[in-house]
C-alpha positions in Angstrom: 100.4 58.6 162.5 100.7 60.6 165.7 101.8 57.6 167.6 104.3 56.7 164.9 105.8 60.2 165.0 106.1 60.2 168.8 107.8 56.8 168.7 110.3 58.0 166.1 111.0 61.1 168.2 111.6 58.9 171.2 114.0 56.7 169.2 116.2 59.7 168.5 117.4 59.3 172.0 118.0 55.5 171.8 121.5 54.5 172.9 121.8 52.3 169.7 123.2 54.4 166.8 121.4 52.3 164.1 118.0 53.1 165.8 118.8 56.8 165.9 119.8 56.7 162.2 116.6 55.0 161.2 114.4 57.3 163.3 116.1 60.5 162.0 115.7 59.3 158.4 112.1 58.2 158.9 111.0 61.5 160.3 111.7 63.1 157.0 109.6 60.6 155.2 106.3 61.1 157.1 103.3 61.3 154.8 102.5 64.8 156.1 105.4 67.2 156.9 105.4 68.2 160.5 107.0 71.3 162.0 107.1 69.6 165.4 109.8 67.3 164.1 112.2 70.1 163.3 113.6 70.9 166.8 114.4 67.3 167.7 116.1 66.8 164.3 118.1 70.0 164.9 119.2 68.7 168.3 120.6 65.5 166.9 122.9 67.4 164.5 125.3 67.2 167.4 125.1 63.4 167.6 128.4 61.7 167.9 127.5 59.4 165.0 128.1 60.8 161.5 125.2 58.7 160.0 122.8 60.2 162.5 123.8 63.7 161.7 123.6 63.0 157.9 120.1 61.5 158.3 119.0 64.5 160.3 120.2 67.0 157.7 118.6 65.0 154.9 115.3 64.9 156.8 115.3 68.6 157.5 115.7 69.2 153.8 112.8 66.9 153.0 110.6 68.5 155.5 111.4 71.9 154.0 110.4 70.6 150.6 107.2 69.2 151.9 106.2 72.3 153.9 107.0 74.7 151.0 105.6 72.4 148.3 102.0 71.9 147.3 100.8 71.7 150.9 101.8 75.3 151.5 99.3 76.5 149.0 96.5 75.9 151.5 98.1 74.9 154.8 100.4 77.8 155.4 101.0 81.5 155.1 104.2 83.4 154.1 104.8 84.0 157.8 104.7 80.3 158.5 107.3 79.7 155.7 109.5 82.4 157.1 109.3 80.7 160.5 110.2 77.3 159.0 113.1 78.9 157.2 114.4 80.5 160.4 114.3 77.1 162.1 115.9 75.0 159.4 118.4 77.4 157.7 120.5 78.2 160.8 120.7 74.4 161.6 122.0 73.7 158.1 124.4 76.6 158.3 125.8 75.0 161.4 126.0 71.7 159.7 128.3 73.4 157.1 131.0 73.2 159.8 130.5 69.5 160.5 133.6 67.4 160.7 132.3 65.1 157.9 132.5 66.3 154.3 129.4 64.5 153.2 127.3 66.1 155.9 128.7 69.5 154.9 128.0 68.9 151.3 124.4 67.7 152.0 123.8 70.8 154.1 125.1 73.0 151.3 122.8 71.4 148.8 119.9 72.0 151.1 120.8 75.6 151.6 121.2 76.2 147.9 117.8 74.7 147.5 116.5 77.3 150.0 118.0 80.0 147.8 120.9 80.8 150.1 124.1 81.9 148.2 126.5 82.5 151.0 130.2 82.2 150.1 130.5 79.4 152.6 128.0 77.3 150.6 129.8 77.9 147.4 133.1 77.0 149.0 131.7 73.7 150.1 130.8 72.9 146.5 134.3 73.9 145.4 135.8 71.4 147.9 133.5 68.7 146.7 134.3 69.4 143.1 137.9 68.8 143.8 137.4 65.7 146.0 138.9 62.4 144.9 135.4 60.8 145.4 133.6 60.8 142.1 130.2 60.8 143.8 131.0 64.1 145.6 132.3 65.7 142.4 129.1 64.7 140.6 127.0 66.2 143.4 129.0 69.4 143.3 128.7 69.7 139.5 125.0 69.2 139.8 124.7 71.8 142.5 126.7 74.3 140.4 124.4 73.7 137.4 121.3 74.2 139.5 122.8 77.3 141.1 123.7 78.8 137.7 120.4 78.0 136.0 118.0 79.0 138.7 117.3 82.6 137.8 115.1 83.1 140.9 118.0 82.9 143.2 121.2 82.3 141.3 124.4 81.1 142.9 126.3 84.1 141.6 129.8 82.8 142.6 129.6 80.2 139.8 130.6 83.1 137.4 133.5 84.2 139.6 137.1 83.5 138.6 137.2 80.6 141.1 133.9 79.3 139.8 135.1 79.3 136.2 138.4 77.6 137.2 136.4 74.8 138.9 134.2 74.4 135.8 137.2 74.0 133.6 138.5 71.3 136.0 135.1 69.5 135.9 135.0 69.7 132.1 138.1 67.6 132.1 136.9 65.1 134.7 137.2 61.4 133.9 133.5 60.9 134.8 131.0 61.4 132.0 128.3 62.4 134.5 130.5 65.1 136.0 131.4 66.5 132.5 127.7 66.6 131.5 126.7 68.6 134.5 129.7 70.9 133.9 128.7 71.4 130.3 125.1 72.3 131.4 126.6 74.8 133.8 128.7 76.4 131.2 125.6 76.7 128.9 123.8 78.4 131.7 126.6 80.8 132.6 127.1 81.8 129.0 129.7 84.3 127.8 131.2 84.6 131.3 132.6 81.1 130.7 134.4 82.1 127.5 137.6 80.5 129.0 136.0 77.1 128.4 135.8 77.5 124.7 139.0 75.6 123.8 137.9 72.7 126.0 134.4 72.8 124.5 135.8 72.6 121.0 137.7 69.5 121.9 134.6 67.9 123.5 132.8 68.4 120.1 135.0 65.5 118.9 134.1 63.1 121.8 132.7 59.7 120.8 129.8 60.0 123.2 126.9 61.8 121.4 125.6 63.2 124.7 128.9 64.9 125.4 129.1 66.3 121.9 125.6 67.6 122.0 125.9 69.3 125.3 129.3 70.7 124.3 127.5 72.2 121.3 124.9 73.8 123.5 127.6 75.2 125.8 129.5 76.6 122.9 126.4 78.4 121.6 125.9 79.8 125.1 129.4 81.3 125.1 128.7 83.1 121.8 130.9 80.7 119.7 128.1 78.5 118.4 129.2 78.5 114.7 131.5 75.5 115.4 128.6 73.7 116.9 126.2 74.2 114.0 126.8 70.9 112.3 125.9 69.0 115.6 122.9 71.2 116.3 121.6 70.8 112.8 122.0 67.1 112.9 120.3 66.9 116.3 117.4 69.0 115.0 116.8 66.4 112.3 117.6 63.1 114.0 117.7 63.8 117.8 115.1 62.6 120.3 112.2 64.9 121.2 113.9 66.7 124.1 117.2 67.2 122.1 115.3 68.5 119.1 113.5 71.1 121.3 116.8 72.1 122.9 118.6 72.4 119.5 115.8 74.5 118.2 115.9 76.7 121.2 119.6 77.3 121.0 119.5 78.0 117.2 116.8 80.6 117.8 118.9 82.3 120.4 121.8 82.3 117.9 119.8 84.4 115.4 121.5 85.2 112.1 124.5 83.1 113.0 122.2 80.0 112.6 121.9 80.6 108.8 124.1 77.6 107.8 121.6 75.4 109.6 118.8 76.7 107.4 118.1 73.3 105.7 117.6 71.7 109.1 115.4 74.6 110.2 113.2 74.2 107.2 112.9 70.5 107.9 112.1 71.5 111.5 109.0 73.3 110.4 107.5 69.8 109.7 108.6 68.3 113.1 106.1 66.4 115.1 106.8 68.5 118.1 105.0 71.9 117.9 107.7 73.6 120.0 110.3 72.6 117.5 108.2 74.0 114.6 107.5 77.3 116.3 111.1 77.8 117.4 112.4 77.0 113.9 109.9 79.5 112.5 111.3 82.1 114.9 114.9 81.4 113.9 114.2 81.7 110.2 112.4 85.0 110.9 115.5 86.3 112.7 117.5 85.8 109.4 115.5 88.6 107.9 116.0 89.2 104.2 118.8 86.7 104.3 116.2 83.9 104.5 116.1 81.8 101.3 113.1 81.5 99.0 112.7 77.9 100.2 112.6 79.0 103.8 110.0 81.7 103.0 107.8 79.1 101.1 108.1 76.8 104.2 107.0 79.6 106.5 104.0 80.3 104.2 103.0 76.7 104.5 103.5 76.9 108.3 100.9 79.6 108.4 98.4 76.8 107.8 99.8 74.6 110.6 97.3 72.9 112.9 98.8 74.6 116.0 98.0 78.2 116.6 101.4 79.0 118.2 103.2 77.7 115.1 100.9 79.7 112.9 101.6 82.9 114.9 105.4 82.2 114.9 105.3 81.8 111.1 103.3 84.9 110.6 105.6 86.9 112.9 108.7 85.5 111.1 107.3 86.5 107.7 106.6 90.0 109.0 110.2 90.3 110.2 111.5 89.1 106.8 109.4 91.8 105.2 106.5 91.9 102.7 108.6 92.9 99.7 111.1 90.0 100.2 108.2 87.6 100.7 106.4 88.8 97.6 109.6 88.4 95.6 110.0 84.8 96.7 106.3 84.1 95.9 106.6 85.5 92.5 109.8 83.6 91.7 108.1 80.4 92.9 105.1 81.0 90.8 107.2 81.6 87.7 109.1 78.4 88.4 105.9 76.4 88.8 104.5 78.0 85.7 107.7 77.4 83.7 107.8 73.8 84.9 104.1 73.4 83.9 104.4 75.0 80.5 107.2 73.8 78.2 105.9 76.4 75.7 106.7 74.1 72.9 105.3 70.7 72.1 101.6 71.4 72.9 99.0 69.6 70.7 96.1 71.3 69.1 93.6 69.4 71.3 95.1 71.1 74.3 94.1 74.6 73.1 90.8 74.6 75.0 92.6 74.0 78.2 95.2 76.7 77.5 92.4 79.2 76.7 90.7 78.3 80.0 94.1 79.0 81.8 94.0 82.5 80.4 91.5 83.2 83.2 93.7 81.7 86.0 94.1 83.7 89.2 97.9 83.3 88.9 99.3 85.9 86.6 102.2 83.7 85.7 99.9 81.0 84.5 98.0 83.5 82.4 101.2 84.8 80.9 102.6 81.4 80.1 99.3 80.2 78.6 99.2 83.3 76.3 102.7 82.5 75.0 101.9 78.8 74.5 98.8 79.6 72.5 101.0 81.8 70.3 103.3 78.9 69.5 100.2 76.9 68.5 98.8 79.7 66.4 95.5 79.3 68.1 93.5 82.1 66.5 90.4 80.9 68.3 92.0 82.3 71.4 92.1 85.9 70.0 89.0 87.2 71.8 90.3 86.0 75.2 93.8 87.3 74.4 92.4 90.7 73.5 90.9 90.8 77.0 94.3 90.2 78.5 95.5 93.5 77.0 93.8 95.1 79.9 95.2 92.7 82.5 96.5 94.2 85.7 99.8 92.4 85.3 102.3 94.0 82.9 103.9 90.7 81.9 100.5 89.2 81.0 99.7 92.3 78.9 103.0 92.1 77.1 102.8 88.4 76.3 99.2 88.6 75.1 100.2 91.5 72.8 103.2 89.6 71.5 101.0 86.6 70.7 98.4 88.7 69.0 101.0 90.4 66.9 102.3 87.0 65.9 98.9 86.0 64.8 98.7 89.0 62.4 96.7 91.4 64.6 97.7 94.9 63.6 99.3 97.2 66.3 96.6 99.8 65.9 94.0 97.1 66.7 95.7 96.4 70.0 94.9 100.0 71.1 91.1 99.3 71.2 
């Protein structure tokens, strides 16, 4: 490997341009990053050939990635990283003033990756975003997205007036790839990109589903997600795994505004992807007491989910909704189930033993309905069990048992014993 490196370093001085290009490019692809290759590569940034300079810039960026990647965990100290930065960053800064626009853009991309946010770097992205070359516009749009979404060292200029103007231009670009990166940037910028809302609303009508979905995400980021709800809800049900996760994440961020998508959120509690289930639970919880009975019942079922994160999300959501609201939903559900089970009329005498048995059911609604049904059958053999229900803890059970006993001829004064 050492001999190969030495040979490549020697070839950087070869009179043939194609040899220098190949050597500069190969030095960035060595199996082990090597700081000794940095000074020679910096030197050829002044090569007369544009391709040599471009290869050198690209290799310097690759070496930086390698030196600060997994290898740095056990091969370097923070002082070493600072030293590498001080060697590479000034060279890339100088490359920003290269005569060739591709060299300049590549250097800007590398500097952004090194968490530099100088105005000069941003200006290079602006130039590329307005270049007739679609490839450069695409690279610029990607760089703006990465700069807007990387919270460790954001490219703050993206949110400036100039940055928003450029995004508006990119949203109208004829290239789908450019528009997609611009949409993702708007979603990351959020409310600062409110000027993009009219364009985003138009993009919701695009034929391409990817454009529509990303426009919906971007709209939600600007605080105008209500218009995007139909697309987000549809994606939550029928989208692929990544899109379902993204839709669930955005809907959770929207909070109470996501209520029209409640049927899709309930469906999402049964999604194969646990992140979707937990995020849907969180969204329903954020609706508070406005959550429907069906949503509450679905959350109660989610408390038995196989995944602990989903169970925790469901429990937290129910706590936010409130105990009283949850209990009301449970009671109404029990009454519905009991009512559906008991037609009250039409029972046959041979069903009396089963109804008497149901007088001891743990569900108070079942006990109450059974007491009423026995009254319609005139089942006097149930009187001893009905008398016990006069002391039931549930008021409705006591009332129904008393009404049935009175209907069977039991005197009011006997009910007091």
